[in-house]
C-alpha positions as CSV (number, residue, x, y, z in Angstrom):
1,X,-32.9,-26.0,-1.5
2,X,-35.0,-23.0,-0.6
3,X,-34.6,-19.8,-2.5
4,X,-32.8,-17.0,-0.7
5,X,-36.0,-15.0,-0.2
6,X,-37.4,-17.8,1.9
7,X,-34.3,-18.0,4.1
8,X,-33.8,-16.6,7.6
9,X,-31.1,-14.0,7.5
10,X,-30.3,-14.1,11.3
11,X,-26.7,-14.8,12.1
12,X,-26.1,-18.5,12.5
13,X,-23.8,-17.8,15.5
14,X,-25.3,-15.0,17.6
15,X,-28.8,-15.0,16.2
16,X,-28.6,-11.3,15.6
17,X,-31.1,-9.8,13.1
18,X,-28.7,-7.0,12.4
19,X,-27.3,-8.5,9.2
20,X,-26.7,-7.0,5.8
21,X,-25.9,-8.2,2.3
22,X,-22.1,-8.3,1.9
23,X,-21.5,-9.9,-1.5
24,X,-23.2,-11.8,-4.3
25,X,-21.1,-14.8,-5.3
26,X,-21.3,-17.8,-7.7
27,X,-20.1,-21.3,-7.1
28,X,-17.2,-20.7,-9.5
29,X,-15.6,-24.0,-8.6
30,X,-18.3,-26.3,-9.8
31,X,-22.0,-25.5,-10.4
32,X,-22.0,-21.7,-11.2
33,X,-25.1,-21.5,-9.0
34,X,-25.6,-18.0,-7.3
35,X,-25.4,-17.5,-3.6
36,X,-25.3,-14.5,-1.3
37,X,-23.0,-13.8,1.6
38,X,-24.4,-11.8,4.5
39,X,-22.5,-10.0,7.2
40,X,-23.5,-10.0,10.9
41,X,-23.1,-6.4,12.2
42,X,-22.9,-7.7,15.8
43,X,-20.2,-10.5,15.7
44,X,-18.5,-9.9,12.3
45,X,-19.3,-13.4,10.9
46,X,-20.1,-13.6,7.2
47,X,-22.4,-16.5,6.2
48,X,-23.6,-18.1,3.0
49,X,-27.2,-18.1,2.0
50,X,-29.0,-20.3,1.1
51,X,-27.2,-23.0,3.1
52,X,-27.5,-26.4,1.5
53,X,-28.9,-29.0,3.8
54,X,-27.2,-32.3,4.7
55,X,-28.9,-34.1,1.8
56,X,-27.8,-31.7,-0.9
57,X,-24.4,-30.5,0.2
58,X,-22.6,-33.6,-1.1
59,X,-23.0,-32.8,-4.7
60,X,-20.9,-29.6,-4.3
61,X,-17.9,-31.7,-3.4
62,X,-18.1,-34.1,-6.4
63,X,-15.2,-33.0,-8.6
64,X,-11.9,-34.5,-9.8
65,X,-10.4,-31.0,-9.2
66,X,-11.0,-31.1,-5.4
67,X,-7.4,-31.5,-4.5
68,X,-7.7,-32.0,-0.8
69,X,-9.4,-35.4,-1.4
70,X,-7.2,-36.5,-4.3
71,X,-4.0,-38.5,-4.5
72,X,-1.4,-39.2,-7.2
73,X,-2.7,-36.4,-9.5
74,X,-0.7,-35.8,-12.6
75,X,0.1,-32.4,-14.1
76,X,2.2,-29.3,-13.3
77,X,-0.2,-27.6,-10.8
78,X,-1.0,-30.7,-8.7
79,X,2.8,-31.4,-8.4
80,X,3.4,-27.8,-7.2
81,X,0.5,-28.2,-4.8
82,X,2.0,-31.5,-3.4
83,X,5.5,-30.0,-3.0
84,X,4.2,-27.0,-1.1
85,X,1.9,-29.3,0.9
86,X,4.9,-31.2,2.2
87,X,6.6,-28.0,3.4
88,X,3.3,-26.8,4.8
89,X,2.7,-30.0,6.8
90,X,6.0,-29.5,8.7
91,X,5.2,-25.9,9.3
92,X,1.7,-26.7,10.6
93,X,3.0,-29.5,12.9
94,X,5.6,-27.2,14.5
95,X,3.0,-24.4,14.8
96,X,0.4,-26.7,16.4
97,X,2.7,-28.5,18.8
98,X,5.1,-25.8,20.0
99,X,5.4,-26.1,23.8
100,X,3.2,-29.2,24.0
101,X,4.3,-32.7,25.1
102,X,3.4,-35.6,22.8
103,X,-0.1,-36.8,23.6
104,X,-3.5,-37.4,22.1
105,X,-4.7,-35.5,19.0
106,X,-8.0,-35.2,17.2
107,X,-8.0,-33.8,13.6
108,X,-11.5,-32.8,12.5
109,X,-11.6,-32.9,8.7
110,X,-8.5,-35.1,8.3
111,X,-9.0,-35.6,4.5
112,X,-6.6,-38.3,3.2
113,X,-4.6,-38.3,6.4
114,X,-1.6,-36.1,5.5
115,X,-1.5,-34.3,8.8
116,X,-2.3,-37.4,10.8
117,X,0.6,-39.2,9.2
118,X,2.9,-36.2,10.0
119,X,1.8,-36.3,13.6
120,X,2.1,-40.1,14.0
121,X,5.6,-39.9,12.7
122,X,6.4,-37.7,15.8
123,X,4.7,-40.1,18.2
124,X,1.2,-38.6,18.7
125,X,-1.8,-40.9,19.3
126,X,-4.2,-39.6,16.7
127,X,-7.9,-39.8,15.9
128,X,-9.5,-38.4,12.7
129,X,-12.9,-37.2,11.7
130,X,-13.8,-37.2,8.0
131,X,-17.1,-37.1,6.1
132,X,-15.8,-38.2,2.7
133,X,-15.9,-41.9,2.1
134,X,-13.2,-41.7,-0.6
135,X,-10.8,-39.6,1.6
136,X,-11.4,-41.8,4.6
137,X,-10.6,-45.0,2.6
138,X,-7.2,-43.4,1.6
139,X,-6.5,-42.3,5.1
140,X,-7.2,-45.7,6.7
141,X,-4.5,-47.2,4.4
142,X,-1.8,-44.8,5.4
143,X,-2.3,-44.1,9.1
144,X,-2.9,-46.0,12.4
145,X,-5.4,-43.5,13.6
146,X,-9.1,-44.4,14.0
147,X,-11.0,-42.4,11.3
148,X,-14.5,-41.6,12.4
149,X,-17.6,-40.1,10.8
150,X,-18.7,-36.6,11.8
151,X,-21.7,-38.0,13.7
152,X,-19.4,-40.0,15.9
153,X,-17.9,-36.8,17.4
154,X,-20.6,-36.7,20.0
155,X,-19.7,-40.2,21.3
156,X,-16.1,-39.3,22.1
157,X,-15.2,-39.0,25.8
158,X,-15.0,-35.7,27.5
159,X,-11.5,-34.2,28.0
160,X,-9.8,-36.9,25.9
161,X,-7.5,-34.8,23.7
162,X,-4.4,-32.7,24.3
163,X,-4.7,-31.1,20.9
164,X,-7.5,-30.6,18.4
165,X,-6.8,-29.3,14.9
166,X,-9.1,-28.0,12.2
167,X,-7.2,-27.0,9.1
168,X,-9.7,-25.1,6.9
169,X,-12.7,-27.0,8.3
170,X,-14.7,-24.6,10.5
171,X,-15.8,-22.7,7.5
172,X,-17.6,-25.9,6.3
173,X,-19.5,-26.5,9.6
174,X,-23.2,-25.8,9.5
175,X,-23.9,-25.8,13.2
176,X,-21.2,-23.6,14.8
177,X,-22.7,-23.6,18.2
178,X,-22.8,-27.4,18.4
179,X,-19.2,-27.6,17.1
180,X,-17.8,-25.2,19.6
181,X,-19.6,-27.0,22.4
182,X,-17.9,-30.3,21.4
183,X,-14.5,-28.6,21.1
184,X,-14.7,-27.3,24.6
185,X,-15.9,-30.7,25.9
186,X,-13.3,-32.8,24.2
187,X,-10.2,-30.8,25.1
188,X,-8.3,-31.6,28.3
189,X,-7.5,-28.9,30.8
190,X,-4.5,-27.1,29.4
191,X,-5.3,-28.5,25.9
192,X,-5.0,-26.7,22.7
193,X,-7.3,-26.0,19.7
194,X,-5.7,-24.9,16.4
195,X,-8.0,-23.4,13.7
196,X,-6.8,-22.4,10.2
197,X,-9.3,-20.2,8.3
198,X,-9.5,-18.0,5.3
199,X,-9.5,-14.3,6.2
200,X,-12.0,-12.2,4.3
201,X,-10.2,-9.0,5.4
202,X,-7.0,-10.0,3.6
203,X,-5.7,-7.9,0.6
204,X,-6.4,-10.7,-1.9
205,X,-10.0,-11.1,-0.7
206,X,-10.5,-7.3,-1.1
207,X,-8.9,-7.4,-4.5
208,X,-10.8,-10.3,-6.0
209,X,-14.1,-9.7,-4.2
210,X,-16.7,-12.1,-5.7
211,X,-14.0,-14.0,-7.5
212,X,-12.0,-14.7,-4.3
213,X,-11.5,-18.5,-4.4
214,X,-11.6,-18.8,-0.6
215,X,-15.3,-17.8,-0.4
216,X,-15.8,-21.1,-2.1
217,X,-19.6,-21.1,-1.7
218,X,-21.6,-23.1,-0.8
219,X,-18.9,-25.5,0.5
220,X,-17.8,-22.6,2.8
221,X,-20.9,-21.8,4.9
222,X,-19.0,-19.4,7.2
223,X,-16.4,-16.8,6.5
224,X,-14.2,-15.5,9.3
225,X,-11.9,-12.6,10.4
226,X,-10.1,-11.9,13.7
227,X,-13.1,-10.0,15.1
228,X,-15.6,-12.9,14.4
229,X,-13.2,-15.5,16.0
230,X,-12.8,-13.3,19.1
231,X,-16.5,-12.9,19.4
232,X,-17.2,-16.6,18.9
233,X,-14.8,-17.7,21.6
234,X,-14.9,-14.8,24.1
235,X,-17.5,-16.5,26.3
236,X,-16.1,-20.0,26.1
237,X,-13.4,-21.7,28.2
238,X,-11.1,-21.5,25.1
239,X,-9.0,-18.4,25.1
240,X,-7.1,-17.1,22.1
241,X,-3.4,-17.2,22.9
242,X,-1.8,-16.6,19.5
243,X,-2.6,-15.8,15.9
244,X,-0.3,-17.0,13.1
245,X,-0.5,-17.3,9.3
246,X,-0.2,-19.8,6.4
247,X,1.9,-17.8,3.9
248,X,1.5,-20.1,1.0
249,X,-2.3,-19.9,1.0
250,X,-2.2,-16.4,-0.6
251,X,-0.5,-17.8,-3.7
252,X,-2.8,-20.8,-4.2
253,X,-6.0,-18.8,-3.5
254,X,-4.9,-16.0,-5.9
255,X,-4.0,-18.5,-8.6
256,X,-7.5,-20.1,-8.3
257,X,-9.1,-16.6,-8.3
258,X,-7.2,-15.8,-11.5
259,X,-8.5,-19.0,-13.1
260,X,-12.1,-18.1,-12.1
261,X,-11.7,-14.7,-13.8
262,X,-10.5,-16.6,-16.9
263,X,-7.3,-14.5,-17.0
264,X,-4.3,-15.6,-19.1
265,X,-1.2,-16.7,-17.2
266,X,-3.1,-17.4,-14.0
267,X,-0.1,-19.0,-12.3
268,X,2.1,-16.0,-12.8
269,X,-0.6,-13.4,-12.0
270,X,-1.7,-15.4,-9.0
271,X,1.9,-15.5,-7.7
272,X,2.2,-11.8,-8.1
273,X,-1.1,-11.0,-6.4
274,X,-0.2,-13.5,-3.6
275,X,3.1,-11.7,-3.1
276,X,1.3,-8.3,-2.9
277,X,-1.1,-9.7,-0.4
278,X,1.6,-11.1,1.8
279,X,3.6,-7.9,1.6
280,X,0.6,-5.9,2.8
281,X,-0.1,-8.5,5.5
282,X,3.4,-7.8,6.9
283,X,2.1,-4.5,8.0
284,X,-1.6,-5.1,8.5
285,X,-1.5,-8.7,9.9
286,X,-4.4,-9.5,7.6
287,X,-2.9,-12.7,6.0
288,X,-5.0,-14.6,3.4
289,X,-5.2,-17.5,5.9
290,X,-4.9,-17.0,9.6
291,X,-4.2,-19.6,12.2
292,X,-5.8,-19.2,15.7
293,X,-4.2,-21.0,18.6
294,X,-6.7,-21.3,21.6
295,X,-6.1,-23.0,24.9
296,X,-8.3,-24.2,27.8
C-alpha cells in the first residue's frame, strides 16, 4: 500500500480537487493502522486514504469478531446482536418492499444470507452477490438464491431486477462510478434501489469523532451523508423517493465506539449515547444510519 503522501486526493466520485482533511482515524477494529479521511467540498463525500487495493483489502476482514460473517457465536453481546438482527430483518423487508409486488431481487453484499432468507420466505426470486468465501458457503446452505462473486455483477442481464438492496455495502465499494452504472443498468423500469449507510452527520458520529465505529477504516472506503447521496444520484435515472432510518444502529455503533475508547461499561454507556443520538435525530433527521429509497 502506498503512503498517504503518494496518494491522489481527488474525490473518487466527482474528481474534484477541492478536498480537505476531515479526520485522522485508526483501524481500531483490527490492525491499529492509521488512515486519513478526506472531505470533498463539492459533493460532500468523505473518503478514506490510502485506499487498500484488491490484493491487500482482504486482510482487514480477517477477524473472528466480524459479526456480519459469523454464525452461531456464543456470548452475551452476539446473542443480543442476533436478537436485534431478527427484528431488524423484518423491519428492513417491510421498508424495502412497501408498495412493491413480489418479483426479482438482487442483494449486493448478502453476507450469510439472512436478508435473502427473509425475502425468499415471502416469495421473492432472489440473487445474491458476496465476496467472502466463508459467508457465501453459509448462504448457499440456507437459501435457494444463486450467490455470485462481485465480478459476476457485470454479466447479469440489463433490467432484470425489481428490487436491489445494499445494506451497509456501498461504503465498502472502491469504484463508485462503476457500481452506480451497474445499479442503473440492472433495475427494471419502475424498479427500486434501497441503500442503508452510516451517516457521518449523526450525533453519535460527531460525539465519538475518530472513535466512531462506523468510520471503520479501511473497510469503509466511502462515508456518506444526505448531501453526498443526493449529489451522487442527481444526474442518474435513479431518483430519491424517501429517506428512512435504522434505529438500532445507533446503539450498536455507540457500543463499539465505547469499546474502542476502552471505557468501562461500554454496553451501558453505548446504550445511553445511542439513545441520545436517536433523540436528537427525532428533530434533526440525522440518524446514525440512513436508508435511501431510490426508484427508476
